[in-house]
C-alpha positions as CSV (number, residue, x, y, z in Angstrom):
1,M,73.5,143.2,-28.6
2,R,73.0,140.3,-25.8
3,E,70.2,138.3,-26.0
4,N,68.3,138.4,-23.1
5,A,68.1,135.5,-21.3
6,W,64.2,135.2,-20.9
7,T,63.8,135.0,-24.4
8,R,66.1,133.3,-25.6
9,W,65.5,129.8,-27.1
10,P,67.7,126.9,-26.4
11,S,69.7,126.2,-29.3
12,R,69.2,124.0,-32.2
13,E,72.0,122.1,-30.9
14,A,70.6,121.5,-27.5
15,L,67.5,120.6,-28.5
16,G,68.7,118.3,-31.3
17,H,70.0,114.7,-30.9
18,E,73.3,115.2,-32.0
19,G,76.2,114.7,-29.3
20,I,74.0,112.6,-27.4
21,S,75.4,109.5,-26.7
22,V,73.8,106.1,-27.5
23,P,73.7,104.7,-24.2
24,R,71.6,108.0,-23.4
25,R,69.5,107.7,-26.6
26,L,68.5,104.4,-25.9
27,V,67.7,104.9,-22.0
28,G,65.5,107.6,-23.3
29,R,63.7,105.6,-25.4
30,A,63.1,103.0,-22.9
31,V,61.9,105.1,-21.0
32,R,59.3,106.5,-23.1
33,V,58.4,103.4,-24.2
34,L,57.5,102.4,-20.6
35,V,55.6,105.4,-19.9
36,L,53.4,104.8,-23.0
37,G,53.0,100.8,-22.1
38,L,52.2,102.0,-18.2
39,L,49.6,104.4,-19.5
40,L,47.8,102.0,-22.1
41,W,47.8,99.3,-19.2
42,S,46.3,101.8,-16.9
43,T,43.8,103.0,-19.3
44,F,42.5,99.6,-20.2
45,H,42.6,98.1,-16.4
46,D,41.0,100.8,-14.4
47,G,38.2,99.4,-13.0
48,Q,35.4,102.6,-13.5
49,V,36.8,102.5,-17.4
50,H,35.0,99.8,-19.2
51,G,34.1,99.4,-23.4
52,W,34.5,103.5,-25.9
53,V,35.6,105.0,-22.7
54,A,38.8,102.8,-22.6
55,V,39.4,103.0,-26.5
56,A,38.8,106.7,-26.2
57,G,41.5,106.6,-23.7
58,A,43.6,104.6,-25.7
59,G,42.9,107.2,-28.4
60,G,43.9,110.1,-26.0
61,V,47.5,108.1,-25.2
62,V,48.1,108.0,-28.6
63,L,46.6,111.8,-29.1
64,A,49.0,112.8,-26.5
65,G,51.8,111.1,-28.1
66,G,51.4,112.9,-31.5
67,L,51.2,116.4,-29.8
68,A,54.5,115.8,-27.8
69,W,55.9,114.2,-31.2
70,A,54.5,117.7,-32.7
71,F,55.6,119.8,-30.2
72,F,59.6,118.6,-30.3
73,R,59.4,119.2,-33.8
74,T,58.1,123.2,-33.2
75,T,60.8,123.6,-30.8
76,L,63.3,122.0,-32.5
77,Q,62.4,125.0,-35.2
78,H,61.9,127.7,-32.8
79,R,58.5,128.6,-33.5
80,L,57.0,130.0,-30.4
81,G,53.1,130.4,-31.3
82,V,52.7,126.6,-32.2
83,S,55.2,125.3,-29.4
84,L,52.5,127.1,-27.3
85,A,49.0,126.0,-28.7
86,L,50.4,122.4,-28.5
87,I,51.6,122.7,-25.1
88,L,48.4,124.0,-23.9
89,L,46.4,120.9,-26.3
90,L,48.4,118.9,-24.5
91,T,47.8,120.3,-21.0
92,G,43.8,120.6,-22.0
93,L,44.0,116.9,-23.6
94,A,45.3,115.9,-19.5
95,A,42.2,118.0,-17.7
96,A,39.9,115.8,-20.6
97,A,41.3,113.0,-19.3
98,H,40.7,113.5,-15.9
99,A,37.3,115.3,-16.3
100,A,36.9,111.6,-18.1
101,G,38.5,109.7,-14.7
102,F,42.2,108.7,-16.5
103,G,44.0,109.5,-13.7
104,S,47.1,108.3,-14.4
105,L,46.7,110.0,-18.3
106,T,46.4,113.3,-16.3
107,L,49.1,113.5,-14.1
108,V,52.0,112.3,-16.7
109,V,50.8,114.5,-19.0
110,W,50.4,117.7,-16.6
111,C,53.8,116.4,-15.0
112,G,55.5,115.8,-18.8
113,C,54.7,119.4,-20.0
114,A,56.1,121.4,-17.3
115,I,59.5,119.4,-17.7
116,V,59.8,119.3,-21.7
117,A,58.5,123.4,-21.2
118,L,61.4,124.2,-19.0
119,E,63.5,122.1,-20.9
120,R,62.8,123.4,-24.4
121,M,61.0,126.7,-24.8
122,P,62.2,130.4,-23.8
123,L,61.7,131.1,-20.2
124,A,59.7,134.0,-20.5
125,A,56.8,131.4,-22.0
126,A,58.3,128.2,-20.3
127,L,57.3,129.8,-16.9
128,P,53.9,130.4,-17.1
129,V,53.1,126.9,-18.9
130,A,55.3,125.1,-16.2
131,A,53.5,126.5,-13.3
132,A,50.1,126.1,-14.8
133,A,50.5,122.6,-15.0
134,L,52.3,122.3,-12.0
135,A,49.5,123.9,-10.3
136,S,47.2,121.7,-12.0
137,F,48.5,118.5,-10.9
138,A,48.5,119.5,-7.5
139,V,45.2,120.7,-7.1
140,V,43.8,117.0,-8.4
141,D,46.8,115.3,-6.4
142,D,45.8,113.5,-3.3
143,D,49.1,113.2,-1.5
144,K,49.8,115.4,1.3
145,V,50.8,119.1,1.2
146,L,54.4,118.2,1.7
147,T,54.8,115.3,-0.3
148,I,52.9,117.4,-3.4
149,G,55.2,120.3,-3.0
150,A,58.2,118.3,-2.9
151,T,57.0,116.5,-6.1
152,V,56.1,119.6,-7.7
153,G,59.8,121.4,-6.7
154,G,61.5,118.1,-7.4
155,M,59.4,118.5,-11.5
156,A,60.5,121.9,-11.6
157,L,64.0,121.2,-11.0
158,A,63.8,118.4,-12.9
159,G,63.3,120.4,-16.4
160,Y,65.5,123.4,-15.4
161,T,68.5,120.7,-14.8
162,L,67.8,119.1,-18.5
163,R,67.7,122.6,-20.2
164,L,71.3,123.3,-18.6
165,D,72.4,120.3,-19.4
166,A,71.1,120.6,-23.0
167,E,72.3,124.3,-23.7
168,A,75.8,122.5,-22.2
169,R,75.7,119.8,-24.8
170,G,74.9,122.2,-27.5
171,N,77.8,124.9,-26.6
172,A,79.9,121.7,-26.3
173,Q,78.4,120.6,-30.3
174,R,79.0,124.5,-31.9
175,L,82.3,124.6,-30.3
176,L,83.1,121.4,-31.4
177,A,82.4,122.9,-35.1
178,Q,84.6,125.9,-34.4
179,E,87.0,123.3,-33.8
180,R,86.6,121.5,-36.9
181,A,86.5,124.3,-39.0
182,A,89.4,125.9,-37.8
183,R,91.4,122.9,-38.3
184,A,90.2,122.7,-41.3
185,A,91.3,126.3,-42.5
186,E,94.8,126.0,-40.8
187,A,94.9,122.8,-42.7
188,E,94.6,124.8,-46.2
189,S,96.8,127.7,-44.8
190,A,99.3,124.8,-44.1
191,A,98.7,123.5,-47.6
192,L,98.7,126.5,-49.4
193,A,102.0,128.1,-47.5
194,E,103.7,124.3,-48.1
195,R,102.8,125.2,-52.2
196,A,104.3,128.9,-52.0
197,R,107.6,127.1,-50.6
198,I,107.8,124.6,-52.8
199,A,107.0,127.2,-55.8
200,R,109.7,129.9,-54.2
201,E,111.9,126.4,-53.5
202,I,112.2,125.6,-57.3
203,H,112.1,129.0,-58.9
204,D,114.9,130.0,-57.1
205,V,117.0,127.4,-58.4
206,L,116.1,127.8,-62.0
207,A,116.6,131.5,-61.5
208,H,120.3,130.7,-60.2
209,S,120.6,128.2,-62.4
210,L,119.5,130.3,-65.9
211,S,120.9,133.4,-64.5
212,A,124.5,131.6,-64.4
213,Q,123.8,130.3,-67.9
214,L,122.7,133.5,-68.9
215,V,126.2,134.9,-68.0
216,H,128.4,132.8,-69.8
217,L,126.0,132.2,-73.1
218,E,125.4,136.6,-73.3
219,A,129.4,136.4,-72.7
220,A,129.7,133.6,-75.5
221,R,127.6,136.4,-77.6
222,L,129.7,139.6,-77.2
223,L,132.8,137.1,-77.8
224,I,131.4,136.0,-81.1
225,E,129.8,140.1,-82.2
226,R,133.8,141.0,-81.7
227,G,135.2,138.1,-83.5
228,A,137.0,136.7,-80.7
229,D,138.8,133.2,-81.7
230,R,137.0,129.8,-80.8
231,G,139.1,128.8,-77.8
232,Q,137.3,131.5,-75.9
233,I,134.1,131.1,-76.9
234,L,134.0,127.8,-76.4
235,E,135.3,128.1,-73.0
236,R,132.0,130.2,-72.2
237,V,130.2,128.0,-74.0
238,V,131.5,125.1,-71.8
239,A,131.2,127.0,-68.8
240,A,127.2,127.5,-69.7
241,R,127.1,123.5,-70.0
242,G,128.4,123.6,-66.9
243,M,126.0,125.9,-65.3
244,A,123.4,123.7,-66.6
245,R,124.6,120.6,-65.0
246,D,125.4,122.1,-61.7
247,G,121.4,123.5,-62.4
248,L,120.3,119.9,-62.4
249,S,122.2,119.0,-59.5
250,E,120.7,122.1,-57.5
251,T,117.2,120.8,-58.3
252,R,117.6,117.7,-57.1
253,Q,118.9,119.0,-54.0
254,A,116.1,121.4,-53.8
255,L,113.8,118.2,-54.1
256,S,115.7,116.3,-51.4
257,A,115.5,119.5,-49.5
258,L,111.6,119.5,-49.7
259,R,111.9,116.0,-48.8
260,G,113.9,117.0,-45.7
261,E,117.2,115.6,-46.7
262,L,119.5,118.5,-46.4
263,T,123.3,118.4,-46.8
264,P,125.1,119.8,-43.8
265,L,124.7,123.6,-44.1
266,E,128.7,124.0,-43.9
267,D,129.8,121.7,-46.4
268,F,126.9,123.3,-48.5
269,L,128.5,126.7,-48.4
270,S,132.7,125.2,-49.2
271,G,131.5,123.6,-52.2
272,L,129.3,126.4,-53.3
273,V,132.4,128.8,-53.0
274,D,134.9,126.0,-54.6
275,T,132.1,125.7,-57.8
276,T,131.8,129.3,-57.8
277,A,134.1,131.6,-57.1
278,D,137.9,131.7,-57.4
279,G,140.1,132.9,-54.3
280,A,136.9,132.9,-52.2
281,E,137.4,132.4,-47.9
282,V,134.4,131.0,-45.7
283,A,134.8,131.3,-42.4
284,I,131.7,129.4,-40.0
285,T,131.5,130.8,-36.2
286,G,129.6,130.5,-33.5
287,E,128.4,127.1,-32.1
288,R,127.1,125.2,-34.8
289,R,123.5,124.0,-34.8
290,P,120.3,122.0,-37.0
291,L,118.7,124.5,-38.2
292,S,114.9,124.8,-39.5
293,A,114.6,123.4,-43.0
294,E,113.1,127.0,-44.4
295,A,115.8,129.0,-42.3
296,S,118.8,126.5,-43.8
297,Q,117.3,127.4,-47.3
298,A,117.3,131.0,-47.1
299,V,121.1,130.5,-46.3
300,R,121.7,128.7,-49.6
301,R,119.4,130.6,-51.6
302,V,120.8,133.9,-50.7
303,A,125.0,132.4,-50.4
304,Q,123.7,131.6,-54.2
305,E,122.2,134.8,-55.4
306,A,125.0,136.9,-53.7
307,L,127.6,134.9,-55.5
308,T,126.4,135.0,-59.0
309,N,126.0,138.6,-58.8
310,V,129.9,139.1,-57.6
311,R,130.4,136.6,-60.6
312,K,128.0,138.8,-63.1
313,H,128.7,142.3,-61.7
314,A,132.5,142.2,-60.9
315,P,134.5,139.4,-62.1
316,G,137.6,137.9,-60.4
317,A,137.4,140.0,-57.4
318,R,137.5,137.7,-53.8
319,V,134.9,137.3,-52.1
320,R,134.8,136.7,-48.1
321,V,131.3,134.5,-46.6
322,R,131.0,134.1,-43.3
323,L,128.1,132.2,-41.4
324,E,127.9,133.2,-37.8
325,Y,125.2,131.3,-35.2
326,G,123.9,133.8,-32.4
327,A,122.0,132.7,-29.8
328,H,118.3,133.5,-31.4
329,E,119.4,133.8,-34.9
330,V,121.8,133.1,-38.1
331,T,124.0,135.6,-40.0
332,L,125.3,135.0,-43.4
333,D,128.0,138.0,-44.4
334,V,128.7,137.8,-48.4
335,R,131.1,140.6,-49.4
336,D,133.4,141.0,-52.4
337,T,136.5,142.9,-52.6
338,G,134.9,145.3,-56.0
339,G,136.6,144.7,-59.3
340,S,136.1,146.5,-63.0
341,P,132.6,145.5,-64.3
342,G,131.5,142.3,-66.0
343,E,130.5,142.3,-69.5
344,L,127.1,141.4,-68.1
345,T,126.9,144.2,-65.6
346,G,123.5,145.9,-66.9
347,A,121.8,142.7,-67.2
348,G,119.1,141.3,-65.3
349,A,116.5,143.8,-63.3
350,G,117.2,143.7,-59.9
351,Y,115.1,140.5,-59.1
352,G,117.5,138.5,-57.3
353,L,118.4,140.8,-54.7
354,L,114.1,141.1,-54.2
355,G,114.0,137.5,-54.4
356,M,116.5,137.6,-51.6
357,R,114.6,140.1,-48.9
358,E,111.2,138.8,-49.6
359,R,112.2,135.5,-48.5
360,A,114.0,136.5,-45.2
361,E,111.4,139.2,-44.2
362,L,108.6,135.8,-44.8
363,L,110.5,134.0,-42.4
364,G,110.8,137.1,-40.1
365,G,114.3,138.2,-40.7
366,S,116.4,140.8,-42.8
367,L,118.3,141.5,-45.8
368,R,120.7,144.4,-46.1
369,A,122.6,144.7,-49.8
370,G,124.4,147.7,-50.6
371,P,127.9,148.7,-51.5
372,G,130.6,148.3,-48.6
373,E,134.0,149.7,-47.8
374,E,135.7,148.0,-51.1
375,G,133.2,146.2,-53.2
376,F,129.3,144.4,-52.3
377,V,128.0,143.8,-49.3
378,V,124.9,141.4,-48.9
379,T,124.0,140.4,-45.2
380,L,121.4,138.1,-44.6
381,K,119.8,137.5,-40.9
382,V,117.6,134.8,-39.8
383,P,115.5,134.1,-36.5
384,A,116.9,130.2,-35.8
């Protein structure tokens, strides 16, 4: 529900000092000191004021300053009743000063009450207060009617202009606070996303390396159980050791990738095929161009996982890897010719394909994995 403009207070940001430039604050303080000095000078140098009356006038000036300070504090707290009481006390003090012969104090207090009421109070309360103060000023002023009208109109316009200026400043302060909060939230979100990306990269590297080692170590265990000769067992152990060494190298590559030091994607795929698959083919089509770190890493990890699955589930199968650069996306296609199920076909729980699919979807892409015409096909598409 929208708040009524007549009963709405200026915001606390508008009534406070935050956002006011240092030069403007200095000018405001200088004006207050000048007005106070003129009032005191007028009180003590008025020819009709002597003795205790002059002292009472000085006390009235100090009292008016205290009431004005209290009024500023209560309006900042949006306390309407107390604010009205204080502004009425100020107007009453001005009337008493007029009766005692302090004309300067009277005019300044009435004009000041009208201006600050329009600036700092809800309009429904400010307008009657300002009207009463300016009407009192018009009654006691000795100038011509036109001059009095211009002065009254100028005071009212000044008060409302100060109100609009304060509200604009308050709106700017609120927008600035919202922007700072949004930036902080954005920075926190970016930090969380970066942490998730680092965790995902480390997980994928370790999962690939450990899965490859598991293939050979499990095969070595099966060979031992079947009483195979020492050479076959040693071959599997040596292969597992090689996978561990490759895993360490991939971990270093992943750390380099996190620092933005990625090797060309084409070279990576060629090297991956040479070291992990026998009789594999790599084809690169389309106009080659640099990819984002996220898209490049997705292609690398999916290729690693797909080749690991081929080695695990279809040992000896021929593999064709195709990387196609499209207009708005890059496509990786890994397919094998099929083969007899490996010794470790039942190992694993399908988490590799799930991880690949999640990685693709996080980038707004897709991944399809399933039987093809001959063997198994994995197709990744990511925006690029």
